[in-house]
N, C-alpha and C positions, 0 to 999 in steps of 0.2 A: 881259593878263587875269589873270596871278599876281602881277604886280609889287605891289601893295598888299598883298596878303596878304606877302609876303616881307619888306615894307618893317616892317610889324609885328613879325615876328619878331627883325628885325634893331634895331629900337626896343627890343625886349622882352630880348633880350641885350644890348646896351649899356649898359643900367639894371642888369641883374645885376651889370656888370662894374663899374659905379661903386660899386655897393651892395660888392661886394668890397674895393674900394681904401678906401673909407670904415671897414670895420670893422676891416682890418688896421690902418690909422692910428691905429685905437682911436678915433675921431671919432664912431663909431654904434654903440652897445652893442648894437641890435638888429638888428646887420647880416647876423650868420647866419642867422636865422630868416627875414628881411624875402629875403635874397639867394636861401634856398631854398624861399621860398614863388613869388617870380617865376619860378624857374626852373623852376621843378616846371610851373607854369601855361603857361610857355614849351614847354616839352617836349610837353605837351599839346596846345598850337596846332600846333606842329610834328607833330606825329603824325598830328594832323586834315587839317592839308595835306597830306601824304603821302598818306594813304589816299585821300583826296579825288582826289587827282590821279591815285591808279592804279585806282581804281572808274572815273573818267572816261576813262582810256585803255586800260584793261583789262588793263595788263602791272604790275608789280611797278615800285616806284622804281627798282630798280636797274637797269632794263632799259628804261624807258619814254623819259630823256632824259638828256642831260648836265646839265641843271638840277637834275633829281630826284637825280641821281647825290650831286653835288655838297652837295646837302641831308640826304641818308642819311649820309652820314660826318659833316657837321655834327652831325648829331642822334646819331651815336654817342659824338660828343666830348661831347655835354651829357649824355650819359646816364653816363659818365665821372666826369664833373664831379660832379654830385650825388652818386651813388654815394659816392664818394671823402670828400665834404664831409659824408656822413651819419655815416660810418665814425669820422672824425676831424675836431673841429670844429676844430682848431688848423691844420689842414693848409691852404697857401695856394694851394690850386691852380690854384682860379679865376682868378689872378692871371696862371699862365701859358699856362692852356689856354683860357681864354674870347675873348685876342684871335683864336688861330687859328679857334674859332668863327667869331667877327666876320667873318673872312677870307673863310672859306670861303662862308659867305652873300653878300657882296660879289661874291666870284665868279661866284655864280650867277645875277648880274643881266646879266652879260656873256656867257653863253654861249647856246646854243638852248635852249627849253624845247616845241620842236615834238614831239609825240607819234610816235611809231616805227610807221608803219602799214602796216608791212611784214611785222613780227613778230607773231604770237601765240603764245598757250599751248600750241596746237596743232602748235608749230612743230617740225619734226625736231631742231633744234641747241637748242632753247629751254632744255634743264636744262644743256646744256653752257655757255650764253652766262649763266645764270644763275650758276653755281660759277662762270665767268670774273671776273664784277663781284664776286661776294662775295669772292673771293680777293684779288681788287684793294681792296678797300673795307678789308677787316680787315688786309692788309698795310700800309695807307697810317693805318688808325689806330693801328699798330702805330709806325708810323715818326713819327708825331705823337707818342706817349704817349713814344718815346725822346728825339725833340726838347726835350720839355717836362720831362722827366726831367732832360736835360744842361743846360738852364737852370737848375735848381732846383739841382743840384750845384755850379755854378759861384756861384751866390749864397750859398749855404753857405760854401761854401769862402772865400770873401770875408769872409764875416760871423766865420769863426772865426780867418782871420789877421788882421784887424783888432781881434779880441776884441768881435765886435760881438752876439755871440751871446745873452750873458746880460742884454742891455738889451730893453729894449721894442720889438718890430718882429715881425717874420716868424716864425712858429716851423717849421722846416724839421726832414724826418728828418736822420738822421746820415747821416755820406757814406759809409759802409759799406750802408747801407740803401738809399740812392738808387744808388749804382754796381750791388746787387746787382738792383735792379729795370729799372735801364738794359740790363745784362746780358741778361736776359730778354726786352726789346724788342727788342734787334739780332735775338738767336736766334729768335725767333717771325717779324717782321715778314719778313726777308731772305727766307726758304725759301718764306713764303706770298706773298712777291710774285713771285717765281721760278716758282712753280707759275700764278699768275696771267698772267704774261707766255707761259708757256709754252702754256697754253690758249688765250691770244689768238692767236697764230700759228696754233695747229692749225684754230681754228674760220675765220680768214681765209682759208687755204690751202682748207680742205676745203668752205667756203659758195659763196664764190667763185671758187675755182677760179682762183686768183690766180698768177702766176708768180714765184719768187722775187726776181725783179728787178722785176716791178709791185710787192709786197710794200716791198722796199730803197727803191723811189722814192716812199714814204709819209712827209713829213716828221714827220709825230706817231710812225710805228713807229719811224723813225730817232733822233730824239729822247731817245724812252721808253727805245729799247734802249741808248742811251750812259748815262743815267742811271740805267739798271739794272745797267747794267755797272759803275758807281763803285760802287752801292750793294754788289756782290756783292764788288768788290777791298778795301772796308772790312771787311766781313764774316770774309774771312778775316785780314785785318790783325789783325782784334779776335780772332779765336781764335788767332791765334799769339803776342800779344802782351798774354795776361791779367795779367801782371805788371805792366805799366806805371801810372804815376799814375794816378789817377783823373782830376785835372785836364787831364791831355793826351787820356785818353780821352774824356771831357765835350765838349772843344773839336772834336775829330774826329767825333763824332757828330753835332754841332751844323754842322759844313760838309758833312757825307755824306748826312745827313737834311735839313738846310736845302734843299742843291742839288736832292734829287729833289721837295722841296714847291713848290718853286718852277720848279721843271721843269715838272712836272706841271700846276700850276694855269695856270703862262702858256702852255701848249700850250691848254688849254682855252679860255682867253680870245682869244689873238692867233689860233688856226686855227679859230675859230667858224662864219667863213665864206669857209674857204678850199676853193674848190671843187675843188684839185688834190688834198687827200688822201680816201683811199678812206673815210675816217671820215664826210666831210661829204656825200658824194655821195647816201648814202641818206637824208639829210634834206632834201636840195633838192626842190622842188616839180616842177623840171624834170626829173628822173632818176625813173624808176619801178622801177630795179634796187634791191633790197634788198641792202647792205653790212652785213655783220661788223663788229663793233666791236672795238679793240684798245687796251690802255692806258685802261681804265674811262671811256671815254666813252661812259656811258649803255649801253655793254656792247654794244648792239647799233645802235649809230649809224651 
């Protein structure tokens, strides 16, 4: 039902990415304007698709399905790309951010888009579920931002080290500016994700009356908790070692944030049909009992 529309989104953003490659290589002078126009049209189509899904299911996209939740995350990344490109025409943020947008949209093909028929806006836990999903999506958006900034830092460090900054090519911000933005990405994203995880545990316990052993038996919760723990350890390491070299911090950010992104996206894809997870039993047609989501699986999946 939704695949053709998402294919169009994927193709549109792929074209924008190619335009970004061409304009930063100096082969397409009108590349910035063309990329912006295509990006804006793509965002409009993206928004229309999410709104249509929301009206059809009568739930906001953050709560309706894992498929929609991933597309909301991709939507936020596109908004960030367009905003940064508009305020700084030389910033090559699209080269680093658009591949992650394409990855998120591709992941949406492999997860369930079945509507959550057991939850409505009149549900007693609706607002808490919306808060849970919102905290997770904004926290992961911060993780994506930190990951992209770290890649930009390493690219700029390489250019300066090899004296390539003055030559034709990418126009990247200063290392100090990237490091400062990366710091804020870490400081904002980790606490936000922590609050999202905490509300997820609370929802799972209160809505399902799950025992602690039942919750810990869920592979999605266990693996997500491990990924979150890695993030927390990195957060405190980052606070303690603020004077370390920027290159080392950038590599640590890439490893920590990259691990979290790979883990969460992998969980969405590889546990999509796992009936052993409490997150999936709710979407199964064979089970009529609602199950509260944890770790961003459509927030109520």
